[in-house]
C-alpha distance (Angstrom), angle and dihedral (degrees) to the residues before:
residue distance angle dihedral
M1 . . .
R2 3.80 . .
N3 3.78 97.9 .
V4 3.77 92.1 92.7
R5 3.78 93.6 44.2
F6 3.77 92.3 59.7
A7 3.81 92.5 53.8
T8 3.83 87.7 92.2
M9 3.77 87.9 -40.7
A10 3.80 92.4 -65.1
G11 3.79 103.2 -176.8
V12 3.77 131.6 -171.5
L13 3.80 137.3 -88.2
L14 3.76 114.9 -106.5
L15 3.80 104.9 -122.2
W16 3.80 102.9 158.2
A17 3.76 121.6 127.2
G18 3.76 113.8 -104.8
A19 3.74 137.8 88.9
A20 3.79 100.4 -0.8
H21 3.76 122.3 -131.4
A22 3.76 110.2 -172.7
G23 3.79 125.6 -172.9
S24 3.76 142.0 165.6
Y25 3.80 115.6 -102.4
I26 3.79 130.2 -159.4
T27 3.78 131.1 -174.3
A28 3.79 121.1 -100.5
Q29 3.83 86.5 -116.8
E30 3.80 91.1 57.0
L31 3.81 90.1 46.2
A32 3.80 89.7 52.1
S33 3.80 90.7 49.4
R34 3.80 92.0 52.5
L35 3.79 91.0 48.5
G36 3.81 94.1 44.7
M37 3.79 93.6 -115.7
R38 3.79 139.4 125.0
C39 3.82 119.7 -112.2
N40 3.81 124.1 -144.1
S41 3.81 121.8 -178.4
D42 3.80 129.6 -165.0
Q43 3.80 121.8 -119.4
T44 3.80 93.4 -95.6
A45 3.83 93.0 52.8
S46 3.80 87.4 -128.6
R47 3.81 99.7 110.7
C48 3.80 129.8 41.7
T49 3.78 128.4 -172.7
L50 3.81 118.9 -158.3
S51 3.80 117.0 -164.0
D52 3.79 140.7 168.3
G53 3.79 98.2 179.0
T54 3.80 93.0 -93.1
N55 3.79 104.2 43.2
E56 3.79 131.1 45.7
V57 3.81 128.8 -164.3
V58 3.82 119.6 -172.1
I59 3.82 119.3 -163.6
W60 3.82 125.6 -171.1
S61 3.78 120.3 -161.7
G62 3.78 112.2 -120.3
M63 3.81 95.5 21.6
Y64 3.79 130.6 114.1
N65 3.81 89.3 -148.4
L66 3.79 136.3 66.5
M67 3.80 133.7 -177.6
V68 3.81 124.0 -116.6
N69 3.79 113.7 -177.2
S70 3.81 91.7 -29.8
R71 3.83 94.0 -44.7
L72 3.80 120.0 119.1
L73 3.82 110.2 -134.6
S74 3.80 129.0 -176.0
M75 3.82 127.7 -131.1
E76 3.80 127.5 -152.8
S77 3.82 90.5 -121.9
R78 3.80 135.7 18.6
A79 3.76 123.2 -88.3
E80 3.80 110.1 -113.4
S81 3.78 137.0 -160.4
R82 3.81 119.8 -136.3
G83 3.76 132.2 160.9
G84 3.78 93.1 -5.6
Y85 3.82 94.0 -53.0
V86 3.80 132.4 101.0
Y87 3.81 116.1 -131.1
V88 3.81 127.1 -159.8
P89 3.83 133.8 -176.8
D90 3.80 108.4 -88.9
T91 3.81 89.4 -135.9
V92 3.79 89.3 74.9
L93 3.82 90.5 71.6
G94 3.80 94.2 84.5
S95 3.79 93.4 46.0
I96 3.79 92.0 52.8
R97 3.79 93.0 49.1
G98 3.79 89.6 54.5
Y99 3.82 90.5 63.1
M100 3.80 99.6 40.3
R101 3.78 121.2 112.2
S102 3.80 121.1 -132.4
G103 3.77 120.7 -112.6
G104 3.77 102.0 56.4
G105 3.78 109.2 166.5
Y106 3.80 101.2 -150.3
R107 3.78 127.7 75.7
A108 3.77 119.5 -176.3
A109 3.78 117.0 -109.9
P110 3.81 127.4 -172.5
S111 3.77 111.6 -86.1
T112 3.76 138.3 169.0
A113 3.80 91.6 -113.5
L114 3.77 92.5 52.4
R115 3.78 94.3 46.5
A116 3.81 88.9 50.8
A117 3.80 91.4 59.4
P118 3.79 116.3 99.4
Q119 3.78 117.9 -94.4
P120 3.79 120.2 -108.6
V121 3.76 112.0 -76.2
V122 3.76 134.5 -165.1
A123 3.78 112.6 -125.6
S124 3.76 126.1 -171.7
V125 3.79 107.7 -133.3
P126 3.80 110.1 -173.8
A127 3.77 115.2 -163.1
R128 3.76 122.1 -128.9
S129 3.77 111.3 -92.4
T130 3.77 117.3 -118.3
Y131 3.75 119.1 -138.4
A132 3.79 96.5 -146.1
T133 3.76 136.8 22.3
A134 3.80 90.8 -117.5
S135 3.81 92.9 83.4
A136 3.79 122.2 124.5
P137 3.80 122.4 -74.5
A138 3.77 120.4 -112.1
Y139 3.80 113.5 -74.2
T140 3.81 117.7 -118.8
P141 3.82 111.6 -175.6
R142 3.76 123.3 -145.5
A143 3.77 122.3 -122.0
S144 3.79 115.6 -88.1
S145 3.78 132.8 -157.0
Y146 3.79 93.3 -152.5
T147 3.78 123.1 117.1
P148 3.83 108.9 -162.8
E149 3.78 127.8 -158.7
L150 3.79 102.5 -159.1
T151 3.77 127.3 -166.4
V152 3.78 107.8 152.4
P153 3.83 120.7 179.6
L154 3.78 121.0 -124.0
P155 3.82 111.9 -121.2
T156 3.78 120.1 -165.9
R157 3.80 125.9 -117.0
T158 3.78 119.6 -160.4
Q159 3.81 104.2 172.3
F160 3.78 138.5 29.7
T161 3.82 107.2 -109.8
V162 3.79 123.8 -158.9
V163 3.80 123.0 -173.5
I164 3.82 112.2 -154.9
D165 3.79 116.9 -159.6
P166 3.83 115.4 -167.2
G167 3.79 100.4 -158.5
H168 3.83 124.4 -119.8
G169 3.83 119.6 -4.0
G170 3.78 138.9 162.3
K171 3.81 111.4 22.9
D172 3.81 90.2 4.0
P173 3.84 109.8 72.4
G174 3.80 95.2 175.3
A175 3.79 116.8 -153.2
I176 3.81 117.6 -1.6
G177 3.80 122.2 -152.7
A178 3.80 124.5 -136.1
G179 3.80 88.5 -103.7
G180 3.81 91.8 53.8
L181 3.84 99.3 -102.6
R182 3.79 108.7 149.8
E183 3.76 123.7 -140.7
K184 3.80 93.4 -135.5
T185 3.82 89.4 60.6
V186 3.81 94.1 49.9
N187 3.81 92.5 45.9
L188 3.79 93.4 50.7
G189 3.80 93.2 47.4
I190 3.79 92.0 52.6
G191 3.80 91.7 42.7
L192 3.79 94.5 53.7
A193 3.81 91.6 46.7
L194 3.80 89.9 48.9
R195 3.81 89.7 50.6
D196 3.80 91.9 54.9
I197 3.80 93.4 47.1
L198 3.81 95.0 48.3
Q199 3.80 92.4 45.9
F200 3.78 89.2 51.8
R201 3.81 87.9 53.7
G202 3.80 91.4 53.7
A203 3.79 102.8 -97.9
R204 3.78 125.4 136.0
V205 3.81 106.1 -123.5
V206 3.80 128.9 -161.2
M207 3.82 121.0 -172.5
T208 3.80 122.3 -150.7
R209 3.81 86.0 -151.5
Q210 3.81 132.9 3.7
D211 3.80 98.7 -174.6
D212 3.79 141.0 24.6
T213 3.79 96.8 -57.0
F214 3.80 132.0 127.8
V215 3.82 121.0 -120.2
E216 3.81 122.7 -177.0
L217 3.80 116.0 -117.0
E218 3.78 92.9 -115.7
G219 3.80 89.2 48.5
R220 3.80 91.0 56.3
A221 3.80 91.1 52.6
A222 3.82 89.6 46.0
I223 3.82 90.3 56.5
C224 3.80 89.4 51.9
N225 3.80 93.1 50.2
R226 3.79 94.3 43.2
E227 3.81 91.3 53.5
Q228 3.84 91.2 46.8
A229 3.79 89.7 -128.8
D230 3.78 122.0 -158.9
V231 3.81 91.3 -154.2
Y232 3.81 133.9 16.8
V233 3.82 120.5 -159.5
S234 3.81 120.7 -175.2
I235 3.82 113.3 -166.3
H236 3.81 122.0 -150.1
S237 3.81 142.4 158.7
N238 3.78 119.8 -133.8
A239 3.81 135.3 -134.8
S240 3.79 135.3 -160.4
T241 3.78 137.9 -176.1
T242 3.83 86.5 -126.1
R243 3.79 107.0 75.2
S244 3.80 93.8 -157.5
T245 3.81 93.0 61.7
T246 3.79 112.5 111.3
G247 3.79 141.1 156.5
S248 3.81 139.8 82.3
E249 3.79 130.4 -80.9
V250 3.81 134.4 -170.0
Y251 3.80 122.8 -152.6
F252 3.78 133.8 -163.7
V253 3.80 131.8 177.6
D254 3.79 112.7 -88.7
D255 3.79 126.3 164.1
K256 3.84 94.1 -154.8
G257 3.79 87.9 -143.8
E258 3.81 93.4 -59.0
Y259 3.79 99.6 93.2
T260 3.79 107.8 33.0
A261 3.79 129.1 -157.1
I262 3.78 89.5 -106.1
A263 3.81 92.0 51.9
R264 3.82 90.8 47.9
G265 3.78 89.2 48.8
V266 3.81 91.8 53.3
T267 3.81 91.3 49.5
A268 3.80 94.0 44.9
A269 3.80 94.9 47.3
R270 3.79 91.2 52.6
T271 3.81 97.5 44.0
M272 3.82 108.6 32.3
D273 3.78 112.8 85.7
V274 3.80 95.6 -160.7
P275 3.80 117.9 40.7
P276 3.83 116.5 -142.4
W277 3.80 92.7 -114.3
A278 3.83 93.1 53.1
V279 3.81 101.5 124.4
A280 3.78 132.7 137.6
G281 3.79 110.9 -59.6
A282 3.81 94.5 14.7
P283 3.81 113.6 154.0
R284 3.78 120.8 -121.3
F285 3.80 115.6 -104.3
D286 3.77 129.7 -157.0
L287 3.81 118.0 -120.3
V288 3.80 95.5 -100.3
T289 3.81 92.3 52.9
K290 3.81 91.0 47.9
E291 3.80 89.8 51.9
I292 3.81 90.5 54.5
L293 3.80 92.6 46.2
F294 3.79 93.4 47.7
G295 3.79 92.5 46.8
S296 3.80 94.0 50.7
L297 3.79 92.5 44.1
L298 3.80 94.7 48.2
E299 3.80 90.8 49.5
E300 3.80 88.4 52.7
F301 3.80 89.8 51.6
R302 3.83 90.6 49.5
I303 3.79 91.6 56.2
E304 3.80 93.3 45.3
S305 3.81 91.7 46.1
R306 3.79 89.2 55.9
D307 3.82 89.1 51.6
L308 3.81 91.5 48.0
A309 3.82 90.6 49.8
S310 3.81 90.0 52.7
D311 3.82 92.2 47.7
I312 3.82 91.5 52.2
M313 3.79 96.4 42.9
S314 3.79 94.1 55.0
P315 3.86 97.0 66.4
L316 3.82 94.9 26.5
G317 3.79 92.9 54.8
A318 3.81 91.5 56.3
H319 3.82 91.4 77.5
M320 3.79 115.1 101.8
I321 3.82 95.7 -133.7
S322 3.80 95.1 35.5
Y323 3.79 98.3 40.7
G324 3.79 112.6 166.4
R325 3.80 116.1 -87.0
G326 3.81 91.7 176.5
I327 3.80 145.7 -95.0
Y328 3.78 118.8 -77.4
G329 3.78 138.1 -165.5
N330 3.79 113.6 -133.7
K331 3.78 126.8 174.8
G332 3.80 96.2 -166.7
L333 3.82 101.3 69.0
R334 3.79 103.4 109.7
V335 3.79 94.3 -172.5
L336 3.81 88.4 61.8
R337 3.81 100.1 35.7
F338 3.81 93.1 65.9
T339 3.81 98.4 46.2
R340 3.79 119.7 102.9
C341 3.81 100.8 -148.5
P342 3.80 138.5 50.6
A343 3.82 102.8 -54.7
V344 3.79 136.2 -180.0
L345 3.79 139.0 177.0
V346 3.81 114.7 -140.3
E347 3.81 120.6 -155.0
V348 3.81 101.6 -163.5
G349 3.82 97.6 -170.0
F350 3.82 146.9 -40.8
L351 3.80 115.8 -76.5
S352 3.79 86.9 -168.2
N353 3.82 87.6 70.3
P354 3.86 108.1 83.3
Q355 3.81 93.9 -146.6
T356 3.79 92.2 48.2
E357 3.80 91.6 46.8
Q358 3.79 90.9 53.0
I359 3.79 95.0 50.8
L360 3.83 94.7 41.2
G361 3.78 86.3 59.4
Q362 3.82 89.5 63.7
E363 3.79 116.8 93.2
Y364 3.81 93.7 -146.5
Y365 3.80 91.8 57.3
R366 3.79 93.7 47.0
R367 3.79 88.6 52.9
A368 3.82 90.6 48.7
L369 3.80 89.2 53.9
A370 3.81 90.3 47.5
D371 3.78 90.1 51.5
S372 3.82 90.5 53.1
I373 3.80 92.3 49.3
A374 3.81 89.8 48.5
E375 3.79 90.3 51.1
G376 3.79 90.1 54.4
V377 3.80 93.4 47.1
M378 3.79 92.8 49.9
H379 3.81 91.2 45.3
F380 3.81 87.5 55.4
K381 3.81 91.2 48.2
V382 3.80 93.7 49.8
G383 3.78 90.2 51.3
Q384 3.81 91.8 49.6
D385 3.79 92.3 48.0
Q386 3.78 92.4 47.5
T387 3.78 95.8 50.0
A388 3.83 97.3 37.7
K389 3.82 90.0 76.2
Y390 3.80 88.6 72.9
T391 3.79 90.5 66.0
R392 3.79 99.2 40.9
């Protein structure tokens, strides 16, 4: 699933049913013609560079952002790759012109190559539906002075890998209900049931713990990154000072505008020993380029994590005791901040609620919750597989 993403972080089109967001798309060649620039694409048709000798525009398939003369600009919809061509929303034309310098030396002239390019098309691009109103706000990137030169290798992926993280364990019991039920026990029971269900459905599953042991938060994220997971699910049980509080919640990392993709990229590039595109034959990148790559990639993971949270909450929230309270963006969850894939933290219920504690102690209910989480994970996978063909 991630092979396309790592070809310059080429992501996927969002094609799920939900609140539709339709827009008019044009090819990068047509965009270059309108701007009076030349267009050069890489061999994977996942990155295009537009240039007129003075100005440079860099477009990555699957990304909400593009570069104009070292400035990172956002688009209303992702760029997409189809039929060997990269398409972008035509509304980006005005934004690009606002950052162009005068004095460009090239003006487009009719040519056979240009006439051979497909004509502008209108594509319906429905956005992923969100289960609750607590989803992340729209991302607006800050301007950047970086100028990346991107040539990312294309690793192969043969199997869908899920890392399951039963929260707490060992010396850390987590929340404890009034009846003595410990969160670490509930989390492990659900995690093991989820492992069996996902393996039955053909996924490769890696557990951060399979017994009552303690694993540091950074160690859990390290397992996820080492295994090159496609999805990371951390399982927890909640607690509240109000005993009547009940329901399930799903969290994903969201900066809420305070910790931007660029800032995360700078931090990640300076602290992570092994970058996510480090495969055999990978070229060496300077620090500035790594910061850009990390920032773009982490923003992609943020968006996909929000989608994964929504996919899990929909079936999970159907349970009477664990009815859905919503999905939430949170920037303080360390176990999610250090993962390099779509990642969520699932709070299955409140142990502080006596009724919830009683039913979470039942194996059949823990398995029912695991089945709902598995349904959400596989729904996310099917959507990724279905839409990835547009960038292959």
